[in-house]
N, C-alpha and C positions, 0 to 999 in steps of 0.2 A: 560270459561276456560282461565286461565292465562298463558301467554307465556313470558319467558325471552327473551330479545333482542338477546342474543347469540344463543338461540334455533332456531331463524329464519334465521341465516346465512347459505347459501347454502353449501353443502358438498364440492363442487369444490373450493369455496373460502377458506374454512378451510384448505383444502389440499394445495392450492397454497400459501397462506400467511403464513401457518405454516412451510414452508421450510426456512423462513427467520431466520437469526441469532438473538437470543433474547438479548444477551449481549456478550461482549468480553471475559468474564470469561468462557463462554460456550466453546469457542475455545481454549483459552490460559491457562485456569486453575487458573488465578489470576486476581485480580482487577488491573486496570491501567497498562496493559501489555506494555512492551517496546520491540519493534521489531527492530532488528539490520539489517543493510544493508550489503549484500554481493555484492559488486560492482565488476562485472566480468572485467577481462582484456579486452582490445579492441579485438573484435571478428573478424573472417575472413570476409573481405569485407569492414571493417571500415577504415577510413583514418589513424588511429593511429596503426593499426595492422602491426606487423613487421615479420610475418611468423612463430611465435611459434606454437607448436603443441597443440592439444586439451588436451593432457595429462598435459601440463604446465598450461593451462587455468584452468583445473579442480583442479590441485594441489594448485594453488594460492587461488581459491575459497574455497577449503576445509580448508586451513589454517585460513583464516579469519572467516569462519563459526565456526570452532572449538574454536577459541579464543573468539568469541562472546558468544557461548553457555556455555563454561566452566566457564565463568566469570559472568553468571547470566541472560542473556537476555531471553525473554519468547517466541520469535519467530524470524524468519528471512524472508527477501525478497531478492530474487536473481534478479539483475537488470543489464541491458546492459548499465551501466553508461557512458562508454567511447566510445560508438559507435557514437560519435558526429562528425559533426552536425547531428541532429536527423531527421529522416523521420517521417511522420505522418500516422496514420491509416494503410491502406492496402499497403502503399508504402514501409514498412520495408522489406529489401531484404531477400529472403529465406535463403541465406547462413548464415546470422546473426541469423535468427530465429532458424535454425537447430542447430547451435553451442550453442545458449542459452539453448535450450531444453536439450542437452547432458550434459552441465555443471549443470543445475538445478537438473536433475535427480540424479546426483552423490551427490549433497548436501542433497537432500531429504533422500537418502539412508544412509547417514552418521551422521545424527543428530536426536535428540529425541524431537524436538520442531516443532510446525507447521511452514511450509515454504510457502511463497507466491511468486508471480512473478510480476514484472513490466517490460513492454516493452515500452521504450520511442521512440517517443511520441505517446501515445494512440494507442497501438498495434492492437486493433480491434480483428478480428477472430484469428490472430496468437497468441495473448496474452493468450486466454483461451486454444488454442491448445497446447502451451508450458506447461501450468499448468496441463492439462490432461495427456500429455506424461510424465511429470516429477513426477506426483503424488502429486502435490502441493495442499494446502488446501484453498488458497484464492488468489485473484489477486488484484492488485492496478490498477484501471481504471482511467487514467488521464483525460478523458473527457467522462463521462457517459451520461450527458444530456447537452443541450444548444449548443452553437457554440463559436468558439474561433479563435484568430490569434496567432500562435506560434511565438517564437523568431526567427525562421527561415523563417518567412513570410508566412507559409502555413496556409490556412484557413481550419479549421477542424470542424467536426460535431460530434454529440453524437453517442455513440456506444451501448446504452442500447438495442435498438430493436434487433440487431444482436446477442449481447452477451446473452440475455435472451433466445432467440430461440436456439442458438447453445448449451447453457448449457443443455437444455432439450434433444436435438438431441444426444449429447455426453454422456447422462446419467451421468451428472456431477453436480448434485444438491449439492454435498458435497463441491464444490468449491464456496466460498463466495466472494461477490463483495465489495471491499472497494473503494469508489469513491471520487475523488477530487472535491472540490468546490473552486471557486476563485483561479484557478490553478496558480502555479509558472511557470516561463518561458513563460508566455502567458498573453494576454489581452482578457477578455470576450467581446462579442459583446455589444454595447451600449444598456442599458435597462435591462441587466441581472445582477441585483444586487445580493449580497450574499444570501439574504433571498429568492429571486426568484429561484436562482440556487439550494439552499438547499432544497426548497420545491419540485422542480421537481425531484431532485435526490432521495429524500426520497419516493416520490410517486411511483417511478419506482423500489422500493424495494431494494435499496442499503443496504447491511448489516451493513455498517458503512460509515461515510463521513469523509473526510480528509481536514484539513485546513493548508495552508502553508504560508510562507513568499513569497517575490517577486522572489527570486532565490534560488538555492541549498544552504543549510546552513543558510538561512536567517530566523530569528525568526518571527513568525506571530504576529500580533497585538492581544493581549489577549482579547480586546473588540470584535474583529471580531470573535474569537473563541466562546465567550459568545453569540454573536448574532446568530451564526449558531446553537449552542446548544439549544437556546430558540426556534428556528424555527423547529428543527427536534425532539425535545422532548426526548423520550426514545431511539431513534436510537443513537448508539455510535458515538462520535466525537473524531477523532484522530489527534494529532499534526503531520504534515507531513514534517516539516523541522525546524531546528534551536533550538531544545531542547538541553539544556546544564545543567551541574550541578548547575549553578548559577540561571537559570530561571525555573528549573523544578517544584519547588513548586508553583510558580505563574501560569504556564501554565497547570499543571496537576490538579490544583484546578478547572480549567474551562473545562478541557477535560477528556476523559475516557481512554486515552492511547497515545502512541507516537511511531513514526518511527524515528530512529536515525541513521544517517550515518556519517556526517562530524565530529561531536564531538568525536566519537569513534576512529578516525584515529590518528596516530602519529602526534603530534603537531597541531591537529585540522585541518589538510590539507587533503582535500577530496581524492587526488590522492594516499595518503600513505596507508600502511597496517593498520589493526586494532591494537590499543594499549591496551593490557589487563588492564593496570592500569586505563586508562580512563573508560573502561567498568565497572570495579569494583567500581570506584568512583561514577559514576552516579547511578549504580544499588543499591549501599548502600543508596544513597539519596532517591531513589524511594521506598525502603523498609520502610524508615522513613515516607514518605508521605502516604504509604498504612496503616501504623500503626495508623497514626493520623486520616485517613478517617474512619477506623474501630472503633476507639475510640469515 
């Protein structure tokens, strides 16, 4: 009797690995999606917070979210960008986590694109907790595998074991994991090169991997992007910082999509609100790139 290899795969394995995202188009509905950043105002408890109400935090977030979506982005990420200096892992204060969840839920309710969550640095259990409470569709995991030293001096560890278990416990298989490799604002432990880190991250079923430059707004080395893509194969690779109108063609030739924050802001300054003209300009370029890819 002749058996195909796929016939021998146990049912548990088919069920487990079958939950993984097959490609970015499955989630965002387009090739090479662009995910815009909703940078929340400083949240209660952070050094830059000046006592404004959560209504003001939500109103600011919804303005940026609407500007991004109305001008063509394919998804959003709600992030506590200005809660700096950042804590790592389970050290993120509960008052900041609670405020993040409240604001993110309002964004999810008011847009018609997939919304993700980032909790800087590497929010651990709280990250997926915010996503579940908000109804988000994915999370950006800053340290999914390996070990790292953050710019704040904190030594941090991988969050894959707890996130995978908590996703099952919360009945949250619909929340996909986008995981950074060679992370910005940090230095990997010696010996963890990009290929090793990408291999580990892919092995533990990240739905996509993210490649960044050194800091917020910094362009990644395109050859590094290609190295990661060669390592992970069919797993999507996303540019995590530094995409602009000028370098989009070069970077999106090597990657499967991008997260854009700084470029979309007025004057290209990260602290500013979103500039609709900058969003339209980049999204027009991305449409050209998609047309060439299809051709």
